[in-house]
Biotite code that builds the C-alpha atoms (Angstrom):
import biotite.structure as struc

atoms = struc.array([
    struc.Atom([120.494, 96.490, 118.922], chain_id="A", res_id=1, res_name="MET", atom_name="CA", element="C"),
    struc.Atom([122.054, 93.250, 117.745], chain_id="A", res_id=2, res_name="ARG", atom_name="CA", element="C"),
    struc.Atom([123.590, 92.873, 114.238], chain_id="A", res_id=3, res_name="PRO", atom_name="CA", element="C"),
    struc.Atom([120.921, 89.173, 113.608], chain_id="A", res_id=4, res_name="ALA", atom_name="CA", element="C"),
    struc.Atom([118.179, 91.559, 115.008], chain_id="A", res_id=5, res_name="ALA", atom_name="CA", element="C"),
    struc.Atom([118.679, 94.139, 112.233], chain_id="A", res_id=6, res_name="GLN", atom_name="CA", element="C"),
    struc.Atom([119.351, 92.075, 109.462], chain_id="A", res_id=7, res_name="GLU", atom_name="CA", element="C"),
    struc.Atom([115.991, 89.875, 110.363], chain_id="A", res_id=8, res_name="PHE", atom_name="CA", element="C"),
    struc.Atom([114.410, 93.419, 110.134], chain_id="A", res_id=9, res_name="LEU", atom_name="CA", element="C"),
    struc.Atom([116.195, 94.465, 107.376], chain_id="A", res_id=10, res_name="LEU", atom_name="CA", element="C"),
    struc.Atom([115.210, 91.537, 105.204], chain_id="A", res_id=11, res_name="SER", atom_name="CA", element="C"),
    struc.Atom([111.200, 91.434, 106.213], chain_id="A", res_id=12, res_name="ARG", atom_name="CA", element="C"),
    struc.Atom([110.969, 95.542, 105.244], chain_id="A", res_id=13, res_name="SER", atom_name="CA", element="C"),
    struc.Atom([109.785, 97.329, 102.040], chain_id="A", res_id=14, res_name="LEU", atom_name="CA", element="C"),
    struc.Atom([111.762, 100.749, 102.275], chain_id="A", res_id=15, res_name="THR", atom_name="CA", element="C"),
    struc.Atom([109.386, 103.666, 100.379], chain_id="A", res_id=16, res_name="ARG", atom_name="CA", element="C"),
    struc.Atom([109.405, 107.731, 100.166], chain_id="A", res_id=17, res_name="LYS", atom_name="CA", element="C"),
    struc.Atom([107.333, 108.924, 102.149], chain_id="A", res_id=18, res_name="THR", atom_name="CA", element="C"),
    struc.Atom([105.809, 112.932, 100.907], chain_id="A", res_id=19, res_name="PHE", atom_name="CA", element="C"),
    struc.Atom([104.251, 115.923, 102.020], chain_id="A", res_id=20, res_name="VAL", atom_name="CA", element="C"),
    struc.Atom([100.827, 115.784, 103.557], chain_id="A", res_id=21, res_name="GLY", atom_name="CA", element="C"),
    struc.Atom([100.698, 112.019, 102.954], chain_id="A", res_id=22, res_name="GLU", atom_name="CA", element="C"),
    struc.Atom([98.616, 110.108, 105.846], chain_id="A", res_id=23, res_name="VAL", atom_name="CA", element="C"),
    struc.Atom([100.577, 106.758, 106.898], chain_id="A", res_id=24, res_name="ILE", atom_name="CA", element="C"),
    struc.Atom([97.157, 106.159, 109.708], chain_id="A", res_id=25, res_name="TYR", atom_name="CA", element="C"),
    struc.Atom([94.415, 107.713, 110.268], chain_id="A", res_id=26, res_name="GLU", atom_name="CA", element="C"),
    struc.Atom([93.036, 107.773, 113.720], chain_id="A", res_id=27, res_name="ASP", atom_name="CA", element="C"),
    struc.Atom([91.333, 104.638, 114.869], chain_id="A", res_id=28, res_name="ARG", atom_name="CA", element="C"),
    struc.Atom([92.545, 102.535, 111.715], chain_id="A", res_id=29, res_name="ALA", atom_name="CA", element="C"),
    struc.Atom([93.798, 98.800, 112.309], chain_id="A", res_id=30, res_name="GLN", atom_name="CA", element="C"),
    struc.Atom([97.516, 98.851, 111.954], chain_id="A", res_id=31, res_name="PHE", atom_name="CA", element="C"),
    struc.Atom([98.568, 96.554, 109.077], chain_id="A", res_id=32, res_name="THR", atom_name="CA", element="C"),
    struc.Atom([103.082, 97.378, 109.641], chain_id="A", res_id=33, res_name="HIS", atom_name="CA", element="C"),
    struc.Atom([104.877, 99.274, 111.556], chain_id="A", res_id=34, res_name="ALA", atom_name="CA", element="C"),
    struc.Atom([106.564, 101.409, 110.307], chain_id="A", res_id=35, res_name="VAL", atom_name="CA", element="C"),
    struc.Atom([110.242, 102.918, 111.088], chain_id="A", res_id=36, res_name="PHE", atom_name="CA", element="C"),
    struc.Atom([111.036, 106.230, 109.372], chain_id="A", res_id=37, res_name="PRO", atom_name="CA", element="C"),
    struc.Atom([114.734, 106.946, 108.247], chain_id="A", res_id=38, res_name="HIS", atom_name="CA", element="C"),
    struc.Atom([114.316, 110.522, 107.641], chain_id="A", res_id=39, res_name="GLU", atom_name="CA", element="C"),
    struc.Atom([111.946, 113.166, 107.517], chain_id="A", res_id=40, res_name="GLY", atom_name="CA", element="C"),
    struc.Atom([109.223, 113.683, 110.215], chain_id="A", res_id=41, res_name="VAL", atom_name="CA", element="C"),
    struc.Atom([105.895, 112.247, 111.172], chain_id="A", res_id=42, res_name="ILE", atom_name="CA", element="C"),
    struc.Atom([103.574, 114.133, 113.520], chain_id="A", res_id=43, res_name="SER", atom_name="CA", element="C"),
    struc.Atom([100.605, 112.972, 115.527], chain_id="A", res_id=44, res_name="LEU", atom_name="CA", element="C"),
    struc.Atom([97.637, 115.063, 115.168], chain_id="A", res_id=45, res_name="MET", atom_name="CA", element="C"),
    struc.Atom([94.583, 115.753, 117.203], chain_id="A", res_id=46, res_name="ALA", atom_name="CA", element="C"),
    struc.Atom([91.897, 117.428, 115.031], chain_id="A", res_id=47, res_name="GLU", atom_name="CA", element="C"),
    struc.Atom([89.075, 119.235, 116.596], chain_id="A", res_id=48, res_name="MET", atom_name="CA", element="C"),
    struc.Atom([85.622, 119.060, 115.859], chain_id="A", res_id=49, res_name="GLU", atom_name="CA", element="C"),
    struc.Atom([85.931, 123.231, 114.102], chain_id="A", res_id=50, res_name="ASP", atom_name="CA", element="C"),
    struc.Atom([88.541, 121.956, 112.091], chain_id="A", res_id=51, res_name="GLY", atom_name="CA", element="C"),
    struc.Atom([91.573, 123.357, 114.232], chain_id="A", res_id=52, res_name="ARG", atom_name="CA", element="C"),
    struc.Atom([94.536, 120.839, 114.624], chain_id="A", res_id=53, res_name="THR", atom_name="CA", element="C"),
    struc.Atom([97.537, 120.854, 116.823], chain_id="A", res_id=54, res_name="ILE", atom_name="CA", element="C"),
    struc.Atom([100.720, 117.962, 116.991], chain_id="A", res_id=55, res_name="GLU", atom_name="CA", element="C"),
    struc.Atom([100.654, 115.623, 120.005], chain_id="A", res_id=56, res_name="LYS", atom_name="CA", element="C"),
    struc.Atom([104.202, 114.275, 119.467], chain_id="A", res_id=57, res_name="THR", atom_name="CA", element="C"),
    struc.Atom([106.218, 113.934, 116.447], chain_id="A", res_id=58, res_name="SER", atom_name="CA", element="C"),
    struc.Atom([108.831, 111.346, 115.453], chain_id="A", res_id=59, res_name="LEU", atom_name="CA", element="C"),
    struc.Atom([111.769, 110.610, 113.301], chain_id="A", res_id=60, res_name="GLY", atom_name="CA", element="C"),
    struc.Atom([114.410, 107.959, 112.901], chain_id="A", res_id=61, res_name="PHE", atom_name="CA", element="C"),
    struc.Atom([114.976, 107.752, 116.447], chain_id="A", res_id=62, res_name="GLU", atom_name="CA", element="C"),
    struc.Atom([111.487, 106.197, 116.592], chain_id="A", res_id=63, res_name="GLY", atom_name="CA", element="C"),
    struc.Atom([108.913, 104.084, 114.972], chain_id="A", res_id=64, res_name="PHE", atom_name="CA", element="C"),
    struc.Atom([104.956, 104.210, 114.386], chain_id="A", res_id=65, res_name="LEU", atom_name="CA", element="C"),
    struc.Atom([102.670, 101.402, 115.699], chain_id="A", res_id=66, res_name="GLY", atom_name="CA", element="C"),
    struc.Atom([103.946, 101.337, 119.509], chain_id="A", res_id=67, res_name="LEU", atom_name="CA", element="C"),
    struc.Atom([100.368, 99.984, 120.482], chain_id="A", res_id=68, res_name="ALA", atom_name="CA", element="C"),
    struc.Atom([101.373, 96.960, 118.972], chain_id="A", res_id=69, res_name="LEU", atom_name="CA", element="C"),
    struc.Atom([104.102, 95.957, 121.572], chain_id="A", res_id=70, res_name="ILE", atom_name="CA", element="C"),
    struc.Atom([101.158, 97.430, 124.302], chain_id="A", res_id=71, res_name="MET", atom_name="CA", element="C"),
    struc.Atom([98.594, 95.451, 123.840], chain_id="A", res_id=72, res_name="GLY", atom_name="CA", element="C"),
    struc.Atom([96.554, 96.678, 121.300], chain_id="A", res_id=73, res_name="GLY", atom_name="CA", element="C"),
    struc.Atom([96.680, 97.217, 117.155], chain_id="A", res_id=74, res_name="GLY", atom_name="CA", element="C"),
    struc.Atom([95.061, 100.457, 116.403], chain_id="A", res_id=75, res_name="VAL", atom_name="CA", element="C"),
    struc.Atom([95.893, 103.894, 115.389], chain_id="A", res_id=76, res_name="ALA", atom_name="CA", element="C"),
    struc.Atom([95.287, 106.708, 118.025], chain_id="A", res_id=77, res_name="ILE", atom_name="CA", element="C"),
    struc.Atom([95.917, 109.434, 116.364], chain_id="A", res_id=78, res_name="SER", atom_name="CA", element="C"),
    struc.Atom([95.916, 110.585, 112.451], chain_id="A", res_id=79, res_name="ARG", atom_name="CA", element="C"),
    struc.Atom([99.712, 110.257, 111.656], chain_id="A", res_id=80, res_name="SER", atom_name="CA", element="C"),
    struc.Atom([100.468, 112.892, 109.041], chain_id="A", res_id=81, res_name="VAL", atom_name="CA", element="C"),
    struc.Atom([104.183, 113.506, 107.076], chain_id="A", res_id=82, res_name="VAL", atom_name="CA", element="C"),
    struc.Atom([105.402, 116.796, 107.754], chain_id="A", res_id=83, res_name="GLN", atom_name="CA", element="C"),
    struc.Atom([108.961, 117.062, 106.430], chain_id="A", res_id=84, res_name="VAL", atom_name="CA", element="C"),
    struc.Atom([109.113, 114.080, 103.696], chain_id="A", res_id=85, res_name="PRO", atom_name="CA", element="C"),
    struc.Atom([111.639, 111.030, 103.443], chain_id="A", res_id=86, res_name="GLY", atom_name="CA", element="C"),
    struc.Atom([111.356, 107.485, 103.423], chain_id="A", res_id=87, res_name="TYR", atom_name="CA", element="C"),
    struc.Atom([110.735, 104.977, 105.764], chain_id="A", res_id=88, res_name="THR", atom_name="CA", element="C"),
    struc.Atom([110.700, 101.012, 106.309], chain_id="A", res_id=89, res_name="SER", atom_name="CA", element="C"),
    struc.Atom([107.143, 99.154, 106.901], chain_id="A", res_id=90, res_name="TRP", atom_name="CA", element="C"),
    struc.Atom([107.349, 95.675, 108.390], chain_id="A", res_id=91, res_name="ILE", atom_name="CA", element="C"),
    struc.Atom([103.979, 93.555, 108.803], chain_id="A", res_id=92, res_name="SER", atom_name="CA", element="C"),
    struc.Atom([102.535, 92.893, 111.743], chain_id="A", res_id=93, res_name="VAL", atom_name="CA", element="C"),
    struc.Atom([103.080, 89.193, 111.497], chain_id="A", res_id=94, res_name="ALA", atom_name="CA", element="C"),
    struc.Atom([107.103, 89.663, 110.830], chain_id="A", res_id=95, res_name="ASP", atom_name="CA", element="C"),
    struc.Atom([107.104, 92.277, 113.867], chain_id="A", res_id=96, res_name="LEU", atom_name="CA", element="C"),
    struc.Atom([105.450, 89.478, 116.160], chain_id="A", res_id=97, res_name="ASP", atom_name="CA", element="C"),
    struc.Atom([108.451, 87.049, 114.942], chain_id="A", res_id=98, res_name="GLU", atom_name="CA", element="C"),
    struc.Atom([111.113, 89.422, 115.622], chain_id="A", res_id=99, res_name="ALA", atom_name="CA", element="C"),
    struc.Atom([109.754, 90.416, 119.445], chain_id="A", res_id=100, res_name="LEU", atom_name="CA", element="C"),
    struc.Atom([109.767, 86.515, 119.627], chain_id="A", res_id=101, res_name="ALA", atom_name="CA", element="C"),
    struc.Atom([113.045, 85.672, 118.397], chain_id="A", res_id=102, res_name="GLU", atom_name="CA", element="C"),
    struc.Atom([114.770, 88.594, 119.569], chain_id="A", res_id=103, res_name="PHE", atom_name="CA", element="C"),
    struc.Atom([114.455, 90.012, 123.121], chain_id="A", res_id=104, res_name="VAL", atom_name="CA", element="C"),
    struc.Atom([116.571, 93.267, 121.945], chain_id="A", res_id=105, res_name="CYS", atom_name="CA", element="C"),
    struc.Atom([113.951, 94.404, 119.199], chain_id="A", res_id=106, res_name="VAL", atom_name="CA", element="C"),
    struc.Atom([111.373, 94.514, 122.224], chain_id="A", res_id=107, res_name="ARG", atom_name="CA", element="C"),
    struc.Atom([113.662, 96.411, 124.760], chain_id="A", res_id=108, res_name="GLU", atom_name="CA", element="C"),
    struc.Atom([114.739, 98.607, 122.040], chain_id="A", res_id=109, res_name="ALA", atom_name="CA", element="C"),
    struc.Atom([110.583, 100.068, 121.598], chain_id="A", res_id=110, res_name="MET", atom_name="CA", element="C"),
    struc.Atom([110.452, 99.874, 125.054], chain_id="A", res_id=111, res_name="LEU", atom_name="CA", element="C"),
    struc.Atom([112.668, 102.335, 125.607], chain_id="A", res_id=112, res_name="ARG", atom_name="CA", element="C"),
    struc.Atom([111.903, 104.392, 122.627], chain_id="A", res_id=113, res_name="TYR", atom_name="CA", element="C"),
    struc.Atom([108.336, 104.283, 124.526], chain_id="A", res_id=114, res_name="ALA", atom_name="CA", element="C"),
    struc.Atom([109.654, 105.965, 127.410], chain_id="A", res_id=115, res_name="GLN", atom_name="CA", element="C"),
    struc.Atom([111.801, 108.823, 125.225], chain_id="A", res_id=116, res_name="ALA", atom_name="CA", element="C"),
    struc.Atom([108.195, 109.251, 123.575], chain_id="A", res_id=117, res_name="LEU", atom_name="CA", element="C"),
    struc.Atom([106.155, 109.808, 126.790], chain_id="A", res_id=118, res_name="ILE", atom_name="CA", element="C"),
    struc.Atom([108.804, 112.204, 128.068], chain_id="A", res_id=119, res_name="VAL", atom_name="CA", element="C"),
    struc.Atom([108.697, 114.388, 124.644], chain_id="A", res_id=120, res_name="GLN", atom_name="CA", element="C"),
    struc.Atom([104.709, 114.269, 124.705], chain_id="A", res_id=121, res_name="THR", atom_name="CA", element="C"),
    struc.Atom([104.930, 115.373, 128.354], chain_id="A", res_id=122, res_name="MET", atom_name="CA", element="C"),
    struc.Atom([107.450, 118.283, 127.168], chain_id="A", res_id=123, res_name="GLU", atom_name="CA", element="C"),
    struc.Atom([105.492, 119.363, 124.078], chain_id="A", res_id=124, res_name="SER", atom_name="CA", element="C"),
    struc.Atom([102.334, 119.744, 126.804], chain_id="A", res_id=125, res_name="VAL", atom_name="CA", element="C"),
    struc.Atom([104.524, 121.994, 128.629], chain_id="A", res_id=126, res_name="ALA", atom_name="CA", element="C"),
    struc.Atom([105.487, 123.756, 125.745], chain_id="A", res_id=127, res_name="CYS", atom_name="CA", element="C"),
    struc.Atom([102.492, 124.516, 123.998], chain_id="A", res_id=128, res_name="ASN", atom_name="CA", element="C"),
    struc.Atom([101.239, 126.039, 127.577], chain_id="A", res_id=129, res_name="GLY", atom_name="CA", element="C"),
    struc.Atom([103.901, 128.123, 128.869], chain_id="A", res_id=130, res_name="LEU", atom_name="CA", element="C"),
    struc.Atom([106.879, 129.172, 125.427], chain_id="A", res_id=131, res_name="HIS", atom_name="CA", element="C"),
    struc.Atom([106.554, 131.306, 123.053], chain_id="A", res_id=132, res_name="SER", atom_name="CA", element="C"),
    struc.Atom([105.100, 131.039, 119.574], chain_id="A", res_id=133, res_name="ALA", atom_name="CA", element="C"),
    struc.Atom([108.851, 131.759, 117.989], chain_id="A", res_id=134, res_name="GLU", atom_name="CA", element="C"),
    struc.Atom([110.312, 129.330, 120.840], chain_id="A", res_id=135, res_name="GLN", atom_name="CA", element="C"),
    struc.Atom([108.014, 126.481, 120.100], chain_id="A", res_id=136, res_name="ARG", atom_name="CA", element="C"),
    struc.Atom([108.757, 127.253, 116.058], chain_id="A", res_id=137, res_name="ILE", atom_name="CA", element="C"),
    struc.Atom([112.472, 127.023, 116.711], chain_id="A", res_id=138, res_name="SER", atom_name="CA", element="C"),
    struc.Atom([111.948, 123.968, 118.758], chain_id="A", res_id=139, res_name="ARG", atom_name="CA", element="C"),
    struc.Atom([110.301, 122.442, 115.955], chain_id="A", res_id=140, res_name="TRP", atom_name="CA", element="C"),
    struc.Atom([112.846, 123.646, 113.355], chain_id="A", res_id=141, res_name="LEU", atom_name="CA", element="C"),
    struc.Atom([115.683, 122.248, 115.309], chain_id="A", res_id=142, res_name="LEU", atom_name="CA", element="C"),
    struc.Atom([113.851, 118.598, 115.503], chain_id="A", res_id=143, res_name="HIS", atom_name="CA", element="C"),
    struc.Atom([113.384, 118.554, 112.419], chain_id="A", res_id=144, res_name="ALA", atom_name="CA", element="C"),
    struc.Atom([116.951, 119.040, 111.394], chain_id="A", res_id=145, res_name="ARG", atom_name="CA", element="C"),
    struc.Atom([117.990, 116.954, 113.442], chain_id="A", res_id=146, res_name="ASP", atom_name="CA", element="C"),
    struc.Atom([115.908, 114.053, 111.924], chain_id="A", res_id=147, res_name="ARG", atom_name="CA", element="C"),
    struc.Atom([116.809, 114.740, 108.175], chain_id="A", res_id=148, res_name="VAL", atom_name="CA", element="C"),
    struc.Atom([120.322, 115.663, 109.209], chain_id="A", res_id=149, res_name="MET", atom_name="CA", element="C"),
    struc.Atom([120.256, 118.089, 106.973], chain_id="A", res_id=150, res_name="SER", atom_name="CA", element="C"),
    struc.Atom([120.623, 122.195, 107.545], chain_id="A", res_id=151, res_name="ASP", atom_name="CA", element="C"),
    struc.Atom([118.082, 122.991, 104.557], chain_id="A", res_id=152, res_name="GLN", atom_name="CA", element="C"),
    struc.Atom([114.262, 120.717, 104.486], chain_id="A", res_id=153, res_name="PHE", atom_name="CA", element="C"),
    struc.Atom([111.122, 121.182, 102.602], chain_id="A", res_id=154, res_name="THR", atom_name="CA", element="C"),
    struc.Atom([108.657, 123.200, 105.100], chain_id="A", res_id=155, res_name="MET", atom_name="CA", element="C"),
    struc.Atom([105.585, 124.934, 104.571], chain_id="A", res_id=156, res_name="LYS", atom_name="CA", element="C"),
    struc.Atom([104.911, 127.536, 106.972], chain_id="A", res_id=157, res_name="GLN", atom_name="CA", element="C"),
    struc.Atom([100.964, 126.235, 106.513], chain_id="A", res_id=158, res_name="GLN", atom_name="CA", element="C"),
    struc.Atom([101.976, 122.458, 107.818], chain_id="A", res_id=159, res_name="THR", atom_name="CA", element="C"),
    struc.Atom([103.735, 124.802, 110.970], chain_id="A", res_id=160, res_name="LEU", atom_name="CA", element="C"),
    struc.Atom([100.844, 126.680, 111.368], chain_id="A", res_id=161, res_name="SER", atom_name="CA", element="C"),
    struc.Atom([98.744, 123.257, 111.643], chain_id="A", res_id=162, res_name="GLU", atom_name="CA", element="C"),
    struc.Atom([101.060, 121.105, 113.378], chain_id="A", res_id=163, res_name="THR", atom_name="CA", element="C"),
    struc.Atom([101.845, 123.957, 116.731], chain_id="A", res_id=164, res_name="LEU", atom_name="CA", element="C"),
    struc.Atom([98.154, 125.286, 116.876], chain_id="A", res_id=165, res_name="GLY", atom_name="CA", element="C"),
    struc.Atom([99.435, 128.068, 115.720], chain_id="A", res_id=166, res_name="VAL", atom_name="CA", element="C"),
    struc.Atom([98.038, 131.257, 113.473], chain_id="A", res_id=167, res_name="ARG", atom_name="CA", element="C"),
    struc.Atom([99.675, 131.260, 109.928], chain_id="A", res_id=168, res_name="ARG", atom_name="CA", element="C"),
    struc.Atom([100.515, 134.763, 110.188], chain_id="A", res_id=169, res_name="ALA", atom_name="CA", element="C"),
    struc.Atom([102.237, 134.562, 113.212], chain_id="A", res_id=170, res_name="THR", atom_name="CA", element="C"),
    struc.Atom([104.435, 132.134, 112.009], chain_id="A", res_id=171, res_name="VAL", atom_name="CA", element="C"),
    struc.Atom([104.689, 133.779, 108.777], chain_id="A", res_id=172, res_name="SER", atom_name="CA", element="C"),
    struc.Atom([106.031, 136.899, 111.419], chain_id="A", res_id=173, res_name="ALA", atom_name="CA", element="C"),
    struc.Atom([108.381, 134.064, 113.124], chain_id="A", res_id=174, res_name="VAL", atom_name="CA", element="C"),
    struc.Atom([110.230, 133.130, 109.933], chain_id="A", res_id=175, res_name="CYS", atom_name="CA", element="C"),
    struc.Atom([110.347, 136.343, 108.768], chain_id="A", res_id=176, res_name="ALA", atom_name="CA", element="C"),
    struc.Atom([112.625, 137.476, 111.903], chain_id="A", res_id=177, res_name="GLN", atom_name="CA", element="C"),
    struc.Atom([114.440, 134.608, 112.263], chain_id="A", res_id=178, res_name="LEU", atom_name="CA", element="C"),
    struc.Atom([115.801, 135.148, 108.438], chain_id="A", res_id=179, res_name="GLN", atom_name="CA", element="C"),
    struc.Atom([115.762, 139.196, 109.341], chain_id="A", res_id=180, res_name="LYS", atom_name="CA", element="C"),
    struc.Atom([118.291, 138.161, 112.092], chain_id="A", res_id=181, res_name="ASP", atom_name="CA", element="C"),
    struc.Atom([120.072, 135.901, 109.436], chain_id="A", res_id=182, res_name="GLY", atom_name="CA", element="C"),
    struc.Atom([119.362, 132.717, 111.582], chain_id="A", res_id=183, res_name="ILE", atom_name="CA", element="C"),
    struc.Atom([117.624, 130.707, 108.691], chain_id="A", res_id=184, res_name="LEU", atom_name="CA", element="C"),
    struc.Atom([116.854, 131.311, 104.771], chain_id="A", res_id=185, res_name="GLU", atom_name="CA", element="C"),
    struc.Atom([113.121, 130.660, 103.775], chain_id="A", res_id=186, res_name="TYR", atom_name="CA", element="C"),
    struc.Atom([111.982, 130.742, 100.157], chain_id="A", res_id=187, res_name="SER", atom_name="CA", element="C"),
    struc.Atom([108.774, 128.764, 98.686], chain_id="A", res_id=188, res_name="ARG", atom_name="CA", element="C"),
    struc.Atom([108.721, 126.138, 101.030], chain_id="A", res_id=189, res_name="GLY", atom_name="CA", element="C"),
    struc.Atom([112.383, 125.587, 100.893], chain_id="A", res_id=190, res_name="GLU", atom_name="CA", element="C"),
    struc.Atom([113.838, 126.546, 104.889], chain_id="A", res_id=191, res_name="LEU", atom_name="CA", element="C"),
    struc.Atom([117.893, 126.291, 105.135], chain_id="A", res_id=192, res_name="LYS", atom_name="CA", element="C"),
    struc.Atom([119.173, 127.283, 109.063], chain_id="A", res_id=193, res_name="ILE", atom_name="CA", element="C"),
    struc.Atom([122.312, 129.026, 108.894], chain_id="A", res_id=194, res_name="ILE", atom_name="CA", element="C"),
    struc.Atom([123.092, 129.783, 112.329], chain_id="A", res_id=195, res_name="ASP", atom_name="CA", element="C"),
    struc.Atom([121.751, 126.524, 114.643], chain_id="A", res_id=196, res_name="ARG", atom_name="CA", element="C"),
    struc.Atom([123.415, 127.980, 117.654], chain_id="A", res_id=197, res_name="PRO", atom_name="CA", element="C"),
    struc.Atom([121.349, 131.262, 117.496], chain_id="A", res_id=198, res_name="ARG", atom_name="CA", element="C"),
    struc.Atom([118.179, 128.894, 116.821], chain_id="A", res_id=199, res_name="LEU", atom_name="CA", element="C"),
    struc.Atom([119.345, 127.355, 120.019], chain_id="A", res_id=200, res_name="GLU", atom_name="CA", element="C"),
    struc.Atom([118.906, 130.431, 122.094], chain_id="A", res_id=201, res_name="GLN", atom_name="CA", element="C"),
    struc.Atom([115.557, 131.276, 120.273], chain_id="A", res_id=202, res_name="ARG", atom_name="CA", element="C"),
    struc.Atom([114.351, 128.068, 121.392], chain_id="A", res_id=203, res_name="SER", atom_name="CA", element="C"),
    struc.Atom([113.056, 126.621, 124.750], chain_id="A", res_id=204, res_name="CYS", atom_name="CA", element="C"),
    struc.Atom([114.961, 124.410, 127.080], chain_id="A", res_id=205, res_name="GLN", atom_name="CA", element="C"),
    struc.Atom([112.168, 121.837, 125.966], chain_id="A", res_id=206, res_name="CYS", atom_name="CA", element="C"),
    struc.Atom([114.846, 121.039, 123.205], chain_id="A", res_id=207, res_name="TYR", atom_name="CA", element="C"),
    struc.Atom([117.450, 120.051, 125.002], chain_id="A", res_id=208, res_name="ALA", atom_name="CA", element="C"),
    struc.Atom([115.222, 117.693, 127.409], chain_id="A", res_id=209, res_name="ARG", atom_name="CA", element="C"),
    struc.Atom([113.761, 115.766, 124.502], chain_id="A", res_id=210, res_name="VAL", atom_name="CA", element="C"),
    struc.Atom([117.037, 115.381, 123.232], chain_id="A", res_id=211, res_name="THR", atom_name="CA", element="C"),
    struc.Atom([118.777, 114.068, 125.721], chain_id="A", res_id=212, res_name="ASN", atom_name="CA", element="C"),
    struc.Atom([115.827, 111.589, 126.653], chain_id="A", res_id=213, res_name="ALA", atom_name="CA", element="C"),
    struc.Atom([116.185, 110.328, 123.039], chain_id="A", res_id=214, res_name="SER", atom_name="CA", element="C"),
    struc.Atom([120.035, 110.142, 123.823], chain_id="A", res_id=215, res_name="LEU", atom_name="CA", element="C"),
    struc.Atom([119.885, 108.656, 127.124], chain_id="A", res_id=216, res_name="LEU", atom_name="CA", element="C"),
    struc.Atom([117.021, 105.736, 126.336], chain_id="A", res_id=217, res_name="SER", atom_name="CA", element="C"),
    struc.Atom([118.828, 104.362, 123.179], chain_id="A", res_id=218, res_name="SER", atom_name="CA", element="C"),
    struc.Atom([122.294, 103.491, 122.038], chain_id="A", res_id=219, res_name="ASN", atom_name="CA", element="C"),
    struc.Atom([121.257, 103.372, 118.587], chain_id="A", res_id=220, res_name="ARG", atom_name="CA", element="C"),
    struc.Atom([122.691, 105.270, 115.636], chain_id="A", res_id=221, res_name="GLN", atom_name="CA", element="C"),
    struc.Atom([120.920, 106.554, 112.920], chain_id="A", res_id=222, res_name="ARG", atom_name="CA", element="C"),
    struc.Atom([119.403, 103.579, 111.304], chain_id="A", res_id=223, res_name="PRO", atom_name="CA", element="C"),
    struc.Atom([120.786, 102.200, 107.608], chain_id="A", res_id=224, res_name="ALA", atom_name="CA", element="C"),
    struc.Atom([118.477, 102.147, 105.018], chain_id="A", res_id=225, res_name="SER", atom_name="CA", element="C"),
    struc.Atom([116.973, 98.586, 103.259], chain_id="A", res_id=226, res_name="ALA", atom_name="CA", element="C"),
])
């Protein structure tokens, strides 16, 4: 994205912290702002009538919340929930429209992200159906680590359970085994990855596919905070 476009977006944005469990938009809510994470993880959740939940897809600094705004829509298609805390920049719909009209590179960058998000969503469908709980949990933790750019972050087991649609006891057993094997440390909601290469071995091929799609679709580096 051109420096002038980045400067425009930064000048019109409001940056603030996000917190675990915070709902950014409810399903079918009207978008008032596009939300650009700089750090942390936001999940788009599916919620069943019986109370069960599962993540449709997730995003971090590689993307933004509000893709419908450039696809001809104006409402959220899922409940968006903060799973790993961080901070985000909020840009009003009017300011985003102005940026899209003035800078072609803004729309191009957003459409490239849309392509990567489609790949991620498709991989998530395959992963949920074919891979073990340990593989799925390992993959999710690797993506979270990439998005916070740190081996240590806040992650409650209940959050993982609700995000991945697996039993809390299963999440606890997987994390306990990974800790026993010296791959991670976990205590009171604080997780630290000790051995990333071995965690990648415990993950599935979906991690590499999603990561490669994100890299190929964008030349952006990690966004700077406003």
